[in-house]
N, C-alpha and C positions, 0 to 999 in steps of 0.2 A: 251367813257368813260371820264370823269372828266381826266383832265389831273393833278388836283390838288389831287384826289385821287392815280392817278399812285406814284405820286411823295412821299407822307405819305408812302407808301407799300414798294417799293422804300429804300426809307430811314433808313426805318426801317429795312427790312430784311440786309442793307450794314452793321449794327453793329452786326447782325448775327457769330456766328463761320461756317466756307466752312459745314461741315455738315448738321446746319440747315437749310442754305442757298439751298443747294441739296433737304433738305426735304421742303422746300417751293415748292420749282418748282416741285417739282412730285405730288405735294397736287393740286399747279394749275395746269397743266396736266390730272391730273385724274379729276377734277371741268371742267375742257373743255371737257372730253371724256362726261360723266355725260349729258352736256347740249344739246348734238347732237340731236335734232331733227327726227322723224324718217319718215317714208314716206308718202305720201298725199294721204290718200284715195282714188283719181282716180288712182294711180296709181295701188291699190290693185284690183281694179276692174274686170280687166282680171281676175281674181283668182277665183271670185264668183261662186257659185256652182261647184268648180272642188272636192271636196271630196266626193262620194257618197256618197246616203244615210244611208246607211247600215254601215259604217264605221262612220258616226256621228251619228249612234244610239249609237255603242260601244263606241266611245270616249263618250258620253253623260253619258252613265252608269258610265264608270271605273268612271269618275271625280264625280257623285253621291255616289257611294264606297269607293271611296278614301277620296272624303272629309271631314273635321274637325274628321279625325282618329290621333290618336295619339300614336305613337307605342315608348313606353317607353324604349326599349332598341336599340333605334339609335344611340343614344347618347353615 
């Protein structure tokens, strides 16, 4: 990361009240968590075909029935 960018961020954060600095920190932590990458596909290969075909058919049917449905009383 560009050092001047970090310095500019720090300069701005220093001028904020402590409560706002805590919010910035929480936001930065949330961004870091959101940017984590998933598992490489090759590590998932041992799970291929581990769900029985009958179960896959049930799951597929449930998705087809439930997708694009609006439950107006849900909210």
